[in-house]
C-alpha positions in Angstrom: 68.0 20.4 3.9 65.8 21.1 0.8 65.6 24.7 -0.4 62.6 26.6 -1.7 63.9 26.1 -5.2 64.1 22.4 -4.7 60.5 22.4 -3.7 59.5 24.5 -6.7 61.4 22.2 -9.1 59.4 19.2 -7.8 56.0 21.0 -7.8 53.4 20.6 -10.5 53.5 23.3 -13.1 50.0 24.6 -12.4 51.1 25.3 -8.8 54.2 27.1 -9.9 52.2 29.1 -12.4 49.8 30.1 -9.6 52.7 31.3 -7.4 54.2 33.2 -10.3 50.9 34.9 -11.0 51.1 36.4 -7.5 54.5 37.9 -8.3 56.8 35.2 -6.9 60.0 35.6 -8.8 61.4 32.2 -7.8 58.3 30.6 -9.2 58.6 32.5 -12.4 62.3 31.6 -12.6 61.3 27.9 -12.3 58.8 28.4 -15.2 61.6 29.9 -17.3 63.9 27.0 -16.4 61.3 24.5 -17.4 60.2 26.1 -20.7 63.2 28.0 -22.0 64.6 25.2 -24.2 61.2 24.7 -25.8 60.7 28.5 -26.5 64.3 28.9 -27.8 63.8 26.0 -30.1 60.5 27.4 -31.3 62.1 30.8 -32.0 65.1 29.2 -33.7 62.8 27.3 -36.0 60.9 30.5 -36.8 63.9 32.7 -37.6 66.8 30.4 -38.4 69.2 32.6 -36.5 70.4 31.3 -33.1 71.3 34.8 -31.7 68.1 36.4 -32.8 66.1 33.4 -31.5 67.7 33.8 -28.1 66.8 37.5 -28.1 63.3 36.7 -29.1 63.0 34.0 -26.4 64.1 36.6 -23.9 61.5 38.9 -25.1 58.9 36.2 -24.7 59.8 35.6 -21.1 59.9 39.3 -20.3 56.4 39.7 -21.8 55.3 36.6 -19.8 56.6 38.1 -16.6 54.7 41.4 -17.3 51.5 39.6 -18.2 51.4 36.4 -16.1 49.0 38.0 -13.6 46.5 38.3 -16.4 46.6 34.5 -17.1 43.2 33.2 -16.1 43.8 29.5 -16.2 47.2 28.4 -14.8 46.7 25.0 -16.5 46.8 26.7 -19.9 50.2 28.2 -19.3 51.9 26.3 -22.2 49.3 27.4 -24.7 49.4 31.0 -23.4 53.2 31.0 -23.6 53.2 29.6 -27.1 50.8 32.4 -28.1 53.1 35.0 -26.6 56.0 33.5 -28.5 54.1 33.6 -31.8 53.1 37.2 -31.1 56.7 38.2 -30.3 57.8 36.6 -33.6 55.1 38.3 -35.6 55.9 41.7 -34.0 59.5 41.1 -35.0 58.4 40.5 -38.6 56.3 43.7 -38.6 59.1 45.9 -37.3 62.1 44.7 -39.3 63.2 46.3 -42.5 61.1 44.7 -45.2 63.8 45.1 -47.9 66.7 43.7 -45.8 65.9 40.1 -46.7 64.4 40.8 -50.1 66.8 38.4 -51.9 67.0 35.9 -49.1 64.5 33.4 -50.7 66.1 33.4 -54.2 68.0 30.2 -54.5 68.4 30.4 -58.3 72.1 31.3 -57.9 72.8 28.0 -56.2 73.7 25.3 -58.7 72.6 21.7 -58.2 76.2 20.7 -57.7 76.5 23.0 -54.7 73.3 21.7 -53.0 74.5 18.1 -52.8 77.8 19.2 -51.3 76.3 21.4 -48.6 75.3 19.8 -45.3 72.0 21.7 -44.7 70.4 21.4 -41.4 66.7 21.9 -40.7 67.0 25.4 -39.3 69.0 26.6 -42.4 66.3 25.1 -44.7 63.5 26.6 -42.7 65.2 30.0 -43.0 64.7 29.7 -46.8 60.9 29.6 -46.5 58.8 32.8 -46.4 58.0 34.0 -42.9 54.4 32.9 -43.0 55.1 29.5 -44.5 57.9 28.9 -41.9 55.6 29.9 -39.1 52.8 27.5 -40.3 55.3 24.6 -40.9 56.9 25.1 -37.5 53.6 25.3 -35.7 52.4 22.2 -37.5 55.4 19.9 -37.3 57.3 21.2 -34.3 54.4 22.2 -32.1 52.0 19.6 -33.4 49.1 22.0 -33.8 46.2 21.3 -36.1 45.4 23.4 -39.1 42.5 25.0 -37.3 44.6 25.9 -34.3 47.3 27.4 -36.5 44.6 29.4 -38.4 43.3 30.8 -35.1 46.9 31.6 -33.9 48.1 33.4 -37.1 44.6 34.7 -38.1 44.6 33.2 -41.6 41.9 31.0 -43.3 42.4 27.3 -42.8 42.9 26.8 -46.6 45.7 29.3 -46.6 47.4 27.6 -43.7 47.2 24.3 -45.5 48.7 25.8 -48.6 51.6 27.3 -46.6 52.3 24.0 -44.9 52.1 22.0 -48.2 54.3 24.5 -50.1 56.7 24.9 -47.2 57.0 21.1 -46.8 57.6 20.7 -50.5 60.3 23.4 -50.4 61.9 21.7 -47.4 62.0 18.4 -49.3 63.8 20.1 -52.1 66.3 21.9 -49.9 67.0 18.7 -47.9 67.0 16.3 -50.9 70.7 15.7 -50.3 69.7 13.8 -47.1 67.3 11.6 -49.0 69.8 10.8 -51.7 72.3 9.5 -49.2 69.9 7.1 -47.4 69.9 3.5 -48.7 66.8 2.4 -50.5 64.5 0.0 -48.6 63.9 -3.3 -50.1 60.3 -4.1 -50.9 
């Protein structure tokens, strides 16, 4: 016999959001189940720290539970949740100790010989970017947002967003150059 949770798991998201807006905990739990992987990945790309990302994702869903009744359009739940996630990330940046990571972005002590030998993954490389550049790059490449959308989300001019994405992308190419060096060249 199907349970209420089975019915929720097969229901369209807009219906589940509508139920969650009325305070239905099971419906909200279904929304968390559907979106938690996406939000955790977004937070991991923003901060580069798995543990912190999980904590931030939890904050996102706690905020979502508190505010879901205010969501006017259930069909815009994904965009609304992304905005909450970005706001949680930005709040984290505002409240952390500004000097704690002051030398985090200085790679001058790494020699070229060490870079080729280190297996860098994307999250590690993203963590090397400035906070704003990382956020713009993640929203562009991971979330597929346009420059205009990013500018509205992070409240920066479009030109500044483009600069952050360009410089961040160039920096990522530098940091991940070992991957490019190991791939065979394509014949023309």
